[in-house]
N, C-alpha and C positions, 0 to 999 in steps of 0.2 A: 708273683703278685704284681701288678703296675702300683708306682707309688705308694710303696708299704708304708711311709712315715706321714705319709698328708694329714693324716686325721690326728696327729700330735700337735700340730700347729695351734697355740693359744686365740689366733684372729685367723678368718677364711674371707677370702674376697670372690667378688664374681658379676657375672650380668646373667640377662636370661629374657627371653621373649616367648611368647606363646599368642595363643587363642582363646578368646575369652566369648561367651555367650551371655549375653543379659537378659533379665527376666523380672519381672514388677508382679507383686500378688496384691490386687484391687478388691477390698473390702467394700461393695455397693451399700447404699442403705436404701436402696428400693424407693426414695420419697416421688413424689408426684409434682411438678411444677405448678404450682397454684395460677401463674399466670398464664402460660401455654398447654398447661395437661398433658405433658412429656413425663416419660419418665426412662430414664438415661442407666445403661448399665455398660462397664466400660471392663477391658481384658487384653493380653498381648495376644494379640491374634497369629503372630510368627515369628522365628528366630531368625537372626542373620548372626554370622563369627564378627566379633570386632579382635584387635589388635590391643596388646598388652605387651611392654616392654619395661626392663628395670634394672634396678643394681644389687646386689646382695653382700650383705655382712654379719657374718657368724661370729660369738666366742664363746669357745669351748668350755662348758661347765665339769662333766667328767667323761669319761669313754663314751658314754651313751646320749648325753644331754648336750645342745648348742642352744643358745638363747641369740635369736636371729633375726634382722631386720630386712624388709625387701622394698622400699621405695618403688614406686609404680607408676605408672602412667598407660590408663584404659581409654582403649579408644572405641567405641560402640555404639548400638541405637537398639531403641525399642519401638515396637510398632504396635501402637494400642489402637484397638477398634471400639467404638463406642455405639450402641445399640438402642434404639426407642420401641420399649415396649408396645406403646401406643400404636404409633402411626407406622412401625417396622421401617422407619428409615435409620441408614447408617450413616456414621462419619467416622474418622481415622485421624492419625497424629504420628507421625514419625518424630519420636522423641530422642534427639542425638545428645546421648551423654559423654561425654570427656572427662576423668576421673582423676585426679593424684590421691595416690593411698600411702598411708605409713604404717605398714602391719608390724605387729611386734608379734612374736610367735616363738615357742616350745618346737623342737624338733626331738624326737624321741626314736632312736634309730636301732638296731637291733645289730646281733655283732656278725660283722665282715665275714663272706665267705667266698673264699677266691677276689673275684673283681665286682662282687655286688653286695651290695647293703640296704635292703629295705627301711623303711621310717613312714612315722607319720608326725603330721605337726598339729596342733592347735595353738588360736591365738585370735586377737584382737586387732581389728584394723582401718583407726580415722580415715575417714575419706572425703575429699573436700570437689564438689563440682564444678567444672571451669564452663561449662555449657550452659547456664541460665538465659533463657531466651524470652523477652518481653511480647507481650499479645499473641502467646502460642496459648492453645486450650488448656493444656496443663502444662505447669513450669514445677520444676523439680527444686528442692530446698538446696541451699549452698553445703550442707554437712549431714554425712551419714556416718555409720559405725557399723560393720560387718563384723561377725562371729566368722572364722574362718578353720576351717578343716579338712587336713588334705594328706595325701601318701605318694611316695615316690619311691625312688633306688638310685641311691649313688651305684655310679657305674666307672669303675677305675681303669681310663685306658693310659696309654704309655705315660703322655705328656699333661693330661688335665682330665677331671673329673667331669661326665657329662650325668646329667641330674634332671631324667621326665618326672612331672609331678603333675597329680590333678589333684584340684582345689575345689570346693565348695563353699562358697561364700553367702551367709543368711544376712539381711538388714536386720537391723534393731530397730530402725528409727522410722515414723511416719514420715516420708520424702514429699510427698506433695503439697505445696505451697498453696494454704487456704487463703494469706491475705494478698488478694490481687489488686493493689493499686494501681500498677503499670496498666491493667485494660482500659482502652479506649470503648470498647463495645460490651457493656456489662452485661448482654445476654449471654455472655460465654459462661458466666459463673455457673449458669446452671449445670456443667458438667462437674465444674468443680463440688458443687454443691451435692451431687449426687453421689461424693465418694465418703466411707466413712474413715476410713484409712488405707495406708498403702505401705509395701515395703518390697525392698530391691533384693533381688538375689542374683548370683553370678556364678558361672561355672567358667574355671580357667583349668586349661592345658599347657603346662609350660615345660621350656626346656631351660635349664641353667648350665651356663660353662663356669667351672669353679677350678 
């Protein structure tokens, strides 16, 4: 067995990097703009991988449970397509979203088998958007919070632990800002007014080094 006593340490440290895929679930209200007669519907049209990097700190509770925090920088973008049902016109926006996230989660691990130990995680991740841009069609709010559910496996190598992990993040807040005092062209408000609510989702594939 490699590193047979590494899990007995009270505190664990590490770093990680990975890929993310950002999504946004948009609930359209279907209203017709009384001034123009337009009826806009919005959705994410395609996906492109982004990049995530951060550090890991874990506190051992007992043989099977750890409390951990993973401050993370997420760099990515969402491609939003808006379609007018009346005129059949389309427009689009690339929403560049850079987040700093400070998750707090529990890690629940199975017994170690040779040099492998599967686990799952559950936690909450307060998240702050660093890339709010004025004059955009849609503007994201600064604060969001994710429910995070993940699974992975500790792989014990001779000099360190390699930990691949897949994590699903579900946004709990409505993230499109409805207060658009920044807009010089108020006609753009028709897009914001056509959205009842929205939430951000993300899938993150990560490699930890501990």
